Kinemage of the C-alpha trace (Angstrom):
@kinemage 1
@onewidth
@group {chain A} dominant
@subgroup {mainchain}
@vectorlist {calphas} color= white
{ca met a 1} P 99.256 114.055 114.865
{ca asn a 2} L 102.527 115.003 116.534
{ca leu a 3} L 104.835 117.476 114.930
{ca tyr a 4} L 107.411 114.671 113.529
{ca cys a 5} L 104.145 112.997 111.711
{ca tyr a 6} L 102.992 116.415 110.148
{ca leu a 7} L 106.598 117.033 108.697
{ca trp a 8} L 107.169 113.848 107.566
{ca arg a 9} L 103.950 114.074 105.490
{ca met a 10} L 104.429 118.062 104.665
{ca arg a 11} L 108.207 116.429 103.176
{ca asn a 12} L 106.377 113.661 101.203
{ca trp a 13} L 104.253 116.017 99.391
{ca phe a 14} L 106.366 118.420 99.163
{ca leu a 15} L 108.997 115.812 97.336
{ca thr a 16} L 105.444 114.480 95.554
{ca arg a 17} L 105.155 118.002 94.059
{ca ile a 18} L 108.331 118.621 92.625
{ca leu a 19} L 108.365 114.829 91.072
{ca gln a 20} L 105.380 116.261 89.319
{ca trp a 21} L 106.428 119.484 88.113
{ca lys a 22} L 109.161 117.854 86.519
{ca ala a 23} L 107.618 114.908 85.159
{ca leu a 24} L 105.132 117.445 83.234
{ca lys a 25} L 108.314 119.989 82.312
{ca lys a 26} L 109.872 117.059 80.653
{ca ile a 27} L 106.908 116.512 78.236
{ca asp a 28} L 107.682 117.974 75.201
{ca asn a 29} L 104.613 117.966 73.406
{ca pro a 30} L 103.671 121.424 71.832
{ca his a 31} L 100.153 122.111 71.263
{ca lys a 32} L 98.633 124.275 68.304
{ca gly a 33} L 94.809 124.312 68.796
{ca arg a 34} L 92.488 124.854 65.859
{ca tyr a 35} L 88.964 125.029 66.304
{ca ile a 36} L 86.977 121.650 64.843
{ca ser a 37} L 83.207 120.987 65.184
{ca leu a 38} L 81.359 118.378 66.466
{ca asn a 39} L 79.456 118.107 62.965
{ca ser a 40} L 83.438 117.074 61.395
{ca ala a 41} L 85.019 115.371 64.429
{ca lys a 42} L 86.330 111.497 63.861
{ca arg a 43} L 87.867 110.878 67.559
{ca val a 44} L 87.119 112.780 71.132
{ca cys a 45} L 88.395 111.874 74.231
{ca phe a 46} L 87.248 112.975 77.558
{ca ile a 47} L 88.687 112.999 81.226
{ca thr a 48} L 86.301 112.521 84.043
{ca asp a 49} L 86.982 112.587 87.850
{ca ser a 50} L 85.269 109.736 89.500
{ca cys a 51} L 85.057 111.966 93.294
{ca thr a 52} L 82.462 114.627 91.119
{ca pro a 53} L 78.985 114.108 91.814
{ca gly a 54} L 76.722 113.350 88.828
{ca ile a 55} L 79.679 112.928 86.373
{ca ser a 56} L 78.040 109.450 85.327
{ca glu a 57} L 75.044 111.286 83.775
{ca ala a 58} L 77.643 113.587 82.327
{ca val a 59} L 79.006 110.843 81.163
{ca gln a 60} L 76.268 109.369 79.730
{ca ile a 61} L 75.033 112.023 77.486
{ca leu a 62} L 78.665 112.526 75.963
{ca arg a 63} L 78.733 108.885 74.913
{ca lys a 64} L 74.917 109.125 73.698
{ca glu a 65} L 75.623 112.102 71.711
{ca leu a 66} L 79.003 110.946 70.178
{ca thr a 67} L 77.823 107.177 69.244
{ca gly a 68} L 74.758 108.736 67.735
{ca arg a 69} L 76.841 111.338 65.452
{ca gly a 70} L 79.344 107.699 64.597
{ca ile a 71} L 81.895 109.246 66.027
{ca ala a 72} L 84.626 107.169 68.151
{ca tyr a 73} L 85.602 108.020 71.720
{ca asn a 74} L 87.935 107.312 74.220
{ca gly a 75} L 87.312 108.595 78.163
{ca ile a 76} L 89.657 108.265 81.492
{ca cys a 77} L 88.265 107.953 84.394
{ca ile a 78} L 90.433 109.337 87.660
{ca asp a 79} L 89.407 107.817 90.320
{ca ser a 80} L 91.302 108.977 93.542
{ca gly a 81} L 89.261 107.032 95.918
{ca lys a 82} L 90.677 104.508 98.342
{ca glu a 83} L 88.187 101.775 97.248
{ca pro a 84} L 87.509 100.325 93.919
{ca leu a 85} L 85.375 102.186 91.568
{ca ser a 86} L 81.795 100.496 91.543
{ca asp a 87} L 80.035 103.091 89.314
{ca lys a 88} L 78.508 100.841 86.387
{ca leu a 89} L 78.073 103.208 84.105
{ca leu a 90} L 81.927 104.190 84.225
{ca thr a 91} L 83.292 100.817 84.580
{ca ser a 92} L 80.974 99.024 82.117
{ca asp a 93} L 82.311 101.115 79.100
{ca pro a 94} L 85.161 99.340 77.450
{ca gln a 95} L 86.059 102.618 75.437
{ca ile a 96} L 86.296 104.334 79.348
{ca ser a 97} L 90.241 103.149 81.037
{ca ile a 98} L 90.123 103.828 84.950
{ca ile a 99} L 93.276 105.509 86.602
{ca gly a 100} L 93.445 104.482 90.035
{ca his a 101} L 96.366 104.222 92.731
{ca lys a 102} L 96.897 100.805 91.285
{ca asn a 103} L 97.820 101.863 87.761
{ca thr a 104} L 100.291 105.053 88.716
{ca asn a 105} L 103.739 105.394 90.074
{ca trp a 106} L 104.470 106.989 93.621
{ca tyr a 107} L 104.285 109.979 92.572
{ca gly a 108} L 101.006 109.718 90.031
{ca val a 109} L 102.318 109.461 86.808
{ca pro a 110} L 99.590 106.520 84.942
{ca gln a 111} L 101.349 103.863 83.624
{ca gln a 112} L 101.860 103.795 79.886
{ca asp a 113} L 99.963 100.666 79.223
{ca thr a 114} L 96.800 102.446 80.859
{ca leu a 115} L 97.284 105.678 78.316
{ca ser a 116} L 98.338 103.591 75.520
{ca glu a 117} L 94.743 103.791 73.640
{ca phe a 118} L 94.243 106.812 74.880
{ca ile a 119} L 97.457 108.702 73.746
{ca gly a 120} L 98.580 106.129 71.026
{ca gln a 121} L 96.379 108.084 68.234
{ca pro a 122} L 95.524 111.836 67.666
{ca phe a 123} L 91.981 113.319 68.808
{ca asp a 124} L 89.896 116.027 67.120
{ca ile a 125} L 88.839 117.108 70.580
{ca leu a 126} L 90.043 116.669 73.936
{ca ile a 127} L 87.567 117.339 76.624
{ca asp a 128} L 88.575 117.878 80.209
{ca leu a 129} L 85.584 117.247 82.596
{ca thr a 130} L 87.730 117.767 86.006
{ca ser a 131} L 86.842 120.569 87.994
{ca gly a 132} L 87.910 122.000 91.146
{ca lys a 133} L 91.265 120.750 92.709
{ca arg a 134} L 93.640 120.269 89.716
{ca leu a 135} L 94.242 116.599 89.385
{ca phe a 136} L 98.399 115.590 88.501
{ca gln a 137} L 96.882 112.827 86.234
{ca ala a 138} L 94.572 115.470 84.347
{ca asp a 139} L 97.270 118.079 83.711
{ca tyr a 140} L 99.782 114.898 82.739
{ca ile a 141} L 97.340 113.230 80.062
{ca ile a 142} L 96.487 116.644 78.486
{ca lys a 143} L 99.889 117.417 78.011
{ca lys a 144} L 100.645 113.930 76.609
{ca ala a 145} L 97.873 113.618 74.100
{ca ser a 146} L 97.635 115.174 70.689
{ca ala a 147} L 94.426 116.931 69.875
{ca ser a 148} L 93.589 119.549 67.444
{ca leu a 149} L 90.884 121.417 70.389
{ca ile a 150} L 91.112 120.816 73.726
{ca ile a 151} L 87.914 122.096 76.065
{ca gly a 152} L 88.162 122.699 79.860
{ca ile a 153} L 85.682 123.708 82.575
{ca asp a 154} L 88.454 124.492 85.121
{ca thr a 155} L 89.277 128.258 84.595
{ca ser a 156} L 92.023 128.755 86.726
{ca ser a 157} L 93.914 126.537 84.454
{ca ser a 158} L 92.472 127.866 81.637
{ca gly a 159} L 96.257 128.261 79.641
{ca gln a 160} L 96.044 124.554 78.871
{ca tyr a 161} L 92.676 124.982 77.162
{ca asp a 162} L 91.614 125.925 73.898
{ca met a 163} L 88.294 126.976 75.149
{ca thr a 164} L 86.775 127.234 78.403
{ca val a 165} L 82.909 126.211 79.345
{ca ser a 166} L 82.069 128.130 82.854
{ca arg a 167} L 79.652 127.338 85.487
{ca lys a 168} L 76.554 129.581 85.358
{ca asp a 169} L 76.300 129.771 89.226
{ca glu a 170} L 77.465 126.784 91.877
{ca ser a 171} L 74.415 125.613 91.070
{ca thr a 172} L 75.409 124.407 87.641
{ca thr a 173} L 75.586 120.257 87.369
{ca glu a 174} L 77.954 118.211 85.184
{ca thr a 175} L 74.996 117.350 82.921
{ca glu a 176} L 74.176 121.096 82.068
{ca leu a 177} L 78.245 121.912 81.381
{ca val a 178} L 78.084 118.470 79.229
{ca lys a 179} L 75.186 119.668 77.253
{ca asn a 180} L 76.516 123.168 77.135
{ca ile a 181} L 79.561 121.680 75.480
{ca ile a 182} L 77.846 119.824 72.727
{ca lys a 183} L 75.718 122.728 72.117
{ca tyr a 184} L 78.979 125.126 71.753
{ca leu a 185} L 80.581 122.191 69.391
{ca thr a 186} L 77.655 122.002 67.355
{ca thr a 187} L 76.542 125.269 66.642
{ca ile a 188} L 79.776 127.673 65.784
{ca his a 189} L 80.704 126.421 62.458
């Protein structure tokens, strides 16, 4: 790669980050967290990253737990891959919206029609299952959503969460994390 191409990419990356930062700063949606157990929750939402290994199985466990308790849920799966998402567990559920390149603007802000079901009503619990490199779309949705309790698994952005569930070690799977979140939400009153 020549120097000109490298500098062009760096300029675009820097400009994108500035516009994303400004988009987050424009959101005026103060959050006052309060604990809600899964036993008293009526609506739960979750955010996932399609690139996370084992996320389908983790979402399946979460969906089964929520539907078994009669709790309404909505999910958003952020798909940053170049190919369309082919995971049947995530794409076949009408309660899960997929956010990909086609339904975001050029610097990553999701289209409002994609988020209308997710942001239109308040939730009791919002669970952010994204980890690793922070996804702008996840941060944008968390700031826009109205939820009483926000749970995350990424400690690097723990300032936006009311509760953080950590990995025991690197071998902790997404399924184990979801089971731990369910355990905490059902045992703590």
